Residue, then its C-alpha position, 0 to 999 in steps of 0.5 A: m500500500t502506498q504510504v501517504k500517512d506522513m503527507i501533509d494535507e496540502k501535498l495530498d490534495f495536490a497529489l489527488a489533483e494530479q491523479l485526476g489529471w488536473v494541472n495548476a496554473w497561475d492566472g496572475i491573481r490566483l492559482l487554479w486547477l485546470d483539466g489537464k487535457t482541455n485546459e478548462f477551468l475547474r476551480k481555484v486551488t484554495d477552494w478544493h481540499p479533499s483531505t479536509d473538506p467533506a464535499a471534496s472528499l466525496e468527489v474523490q471517493a466517487k472517482a475512486i469507486e468508479v475506477d476500482a470499487a473493490l480496491y477503494l473499499k479494501t484500502l479504505s477499510a485498511i486505513v480506517y481500521g489500521t490493518t493490512y490488506a491481508k486482514v481485510e481480505e479475510y472479510d467478505l469482499i462481496a459485503l464490502i462491494e455492497v457498501k459501495r451503494l451506500l457510499l454513492a448515496s445521493p445528497r438527498e438520500r444522505a439528508e433523509a437518513a440523517y433526518i430520520t436518525l436525528q428525529g429518532a434520537q430526539n424521540g428515543 
């Protein structure tokens, strides 16, 4: 597994942008992210921090799932539980793949689930 634990957030953010095929450019005022193929403006560098911003982290999660859902889930499990790929592979990988559907829930589905959960907690 590639070691990123010691990377500072900014370095991880830039490395992720590179993985997405983005390049940064200076427009004379600010640093921007551009699509590496089309040079189309994507966003200001200061507006995208997947290592600290939940919305940006969901964006890179969706891309990772699109590329290789099984590997992403195995890697996420190893990181979150502080274990190895070998230990993760002992678990039912099919169950992990089904988790993909939950990770790709729409914002509305997440909001509905949060509302019902919070309402139940208040009434419980």
